[in-house]
C-alpha positions in Angstrom: 88.5 95.1 104.5 85.6 92.3 105.2 82.4 92.9 105.7 82.2 89.8 107.7 85.4 91.1 110.7 85.4 95.1 110.0 82.3 97.7 109.6 82.6 98.8 105.8 79.7 99.8 103.3 80.4 101.2 99.3 81.0 104.6 100.5 84.1 103.5 102.8 85.8 101.2 99.9 85.2 103.9 97.2 83.1 107.3 95.8 80.4 105.8 94.3 79.2 108.5 92.3 82.2 107.5 90.5 80.5 105.0 87.0 84.1 102.6 87.1 84.3 99.8 85.1 84.4 96.0 86.0 87.7 95.0 87.6 90.0 94.5 84.4 93.4 95.1 82.3 94.3 99.2 83.2 97.8 101.0 84.5 97.8 104.3 86.3 100.7 106.2 87.4 101.3 109.0 90.0 103.4 112.2 91.1 104.1 114.4 93.5 103.7 117.8 92.5 104.9 119.7 95.5 105.2 118.8 99.1 101.9 117.9 99.8 100.0 118.1 96.2 99.8 114.7 94.2 98.1 113.9 90.9 97.3 110.0 89.8 96.3 109.4 86.1 95.0 105.6 85.3 93.0 103.9 82.0 91.1 101.2 82.4 89.4 98.8 79.8 86.1 99.9 79.8 84.6 96.5 78.8 86.9 94.4 81.1 85.1 91.1 82.3 86.9 89.1 84.6 85.5 86.1 84.1 86.7 86.2 80.3 90.4 88.6 81.4 92.6 89.8 77.8 94.6 91.7 76.5 92.8 93.2 74.5 92.6 96.9 76.1 92.9 99.5 73.9 91.8 98.1 70.6 87.9 98.7 70.8 88.8 102.4 72.0 86.0 102.5 74.9 87.9 103.0 78.3 87.5 104.5 81.7 89.7 107.6 82.1 90.6 109.6 85.9 92.9 112.1 87.3 93.0 112.9 90.5 94.3 115.8 92.1 95.5 115.6 95.6 96.5 117.2 99.0 97.4 115.1 102.1 99.7 116.4 105.2 102.7 114.3 104.3 102.7 111.3 101.7 103.7 108.8 104.8 100.0 109.4 105.8 98.4 109.7 102.2 96.0 107.2 103.1 95.2 109.2 106.7 95.1 112.7 105.5 93.6 113.2 102.2 91.5 115.6 100.2 91.4 115.2 96.2 88.7 115.7 93.4 88.1 113.1 90.8 88.0 113.7 87.2 86.7 110.4 85.6 85.0 109.5 81.6 84.3 106.0 81.1 83.2 105.1 77.9 79.2 103.1 77.0 80.3 99.4 77.5 79.7 96.9 74.0 76.8 94.9 76.1 74.7 97.9 77.4 75.6 96.9 80.9 76.9 101.1 81.0 76.2 104.2 79.1 78.8 106.6 78.3 79.4 108.7 82.0 81.5 111.2 82.9 81.9 113.6 85.8 84.0 115.0 89.0 84.0 113.5 92.9 85.4 115.1 95.4 86.6 112.6 98.6 88.3 113.6 102.3 89.5 112.0 104.9 91.8 113.2 107.7 92.5 111.1 110.7 92.2 113.0 113.9 94.4 112.7 116.7 94.9 109.4 115.7 91.4 108.1 117.0 89.1 109.8 114.8 88.8 109.2 110.8 86.2 111.5 109.6 84.8 111.8 105.9 83.4 112.8 103.6 82.1 112.3 99.6 80.4 114.1 97.1 80.0 114.0 92.9 78.1 114.9 90.2 78.2 113.0 86.5 76.6 112.8 83.5 74.7 110.0 83.3 72.8 107.4 85.5 74.9 104.3 85.8 77.1 105.3 88.4 75.4 103.4 91.8 74.8 106.8 93.4 
């Protein structure tokens, strides 16, 4: 989405209570645990610098880790009908821009009558580096 062509804000794109690092190298994987339940885990470079990308992700041990467990009405509608909890931990950034932090975030979005798309986001964290 673009802010020039569609109404959006940070809460539409992500849960701003999560202290996510800058874009960089990472890996994620997901599993269908049942007909409606899923889990997604991720590990990413907590010291990522998008202006100077490199493959040196795991050598310093500074990582962003997350585990999401969610429910969807059907996997074909996972982007439309979704309720999930995300548990996360972020090591401090070497440049001091982000302190060590961890927390849990809740997100719920459900497409109603294929017309309305209400959503709710909330979260708590230990540190002060997350945006909200």
